[in-house]
Steps between C-alpha positions, in 0.01 A plus 500: 500500500717811557807460708692779663734556206221532248340759714838686545572498125151633430568769748826584326310529169282772666778641716309816566350313795837407643639726773872506559604432855760706683848503338775336702774714339727210422801593285739277306780749424422493131252788494526765231313830462152469342481543127252456216408129477425535131805702392645364176822310550602293200206271516550442873269682736540531878201580724574735789676376800414408859133439433271322741263240357246275656558142401294194588544393862707204584358170382327293761650166414383175633793503741342337796628169392849646476498640849778349701648336187873549522578345162664707234259658242474300170743582232222619259335721760535806277424328171430763240652780705853397587739223417604271791834573654512861375544802723144603404361170630704535813363853553146376445558220751615756754192716447270199523687389813412834664150505360334163449216658307722646227416380148730609221266439216221706648758775570614509142140515379427795733822673389398470138159668570670773702755570226231561238284709732777741603619564146152539359375729783802734458448517119138588550581755768264322732591664836227315692633160394865611574413615847384148575814348357783732602659625815455875566854599393477294174150626424633861533759410233245351271262797558780743410572315173130494415466870576796587290349292214170678538652845517642427150163380377647154433313171534622143508336196336627172641381147444643166612504243220638222716720412794712238348722411797503554871818331624624495861864609476578541867363402845644540845414543863678780686428462866122501490471686173428299184596632160414356164606643166300432178603569144199590287513479118198653336368657185357848522347761263570849628486839348527854637305769315542875522210743547429490125478125496837430331700203615819636659628177658440131444249375246127451509519192278838341568552233769809566715685225685533605865714347770481608867643358817299561818592407854223436755550490882303391802574528870404148618474621858226741400132409511457677168497220232570732211821512305652835415666590173832650610723521188480497124749508226512454121581144393689351211 
């Protein structure tokens, strides 16, 4: 029997059917100008900034029994996501306090799917997919990078080998805006070829370790259940 998350994850796998809702325009103060997500950078690659990605909606927990319960949440509430007593756990508690349907594990699963989709779509120059995943301004930046690549006759081959880690490194609630930062550690094969087919960047047969840090945001006062990718940076 399919539940709502199975359906949503299947939808993500065929994201051409997903339509991005209106962008709220949230900013975190950490934005940087758009740049090539697959540009070589000492084995650390940084996808372009300020993207908007559709993640699974908030989990519909069996919270009816908890309604009206004033007791503190259990210490292992975020087991597998955050250690009890840490600032991250406190941040997740604050988010869950403002949104009783929030589920951190489902959020992380959706973020992993979104991470792979954005990087893969950019490498393939898949404008249709990117339009469904990015805000207008960010899409324009991606499109410009793709057009520049195409004008030189270059193509990119990119393949995910694995996403080895997706670790929540920050969580907070600012007024009614929730923000969660995830550090992704993955293995990627990526090569850029010139118009003659010669590899000019990366390698077509070497696996590269990649670390990226992405920050997602959601306005909890909005009826839009989707989280927005508002900042990225290279990780260590």
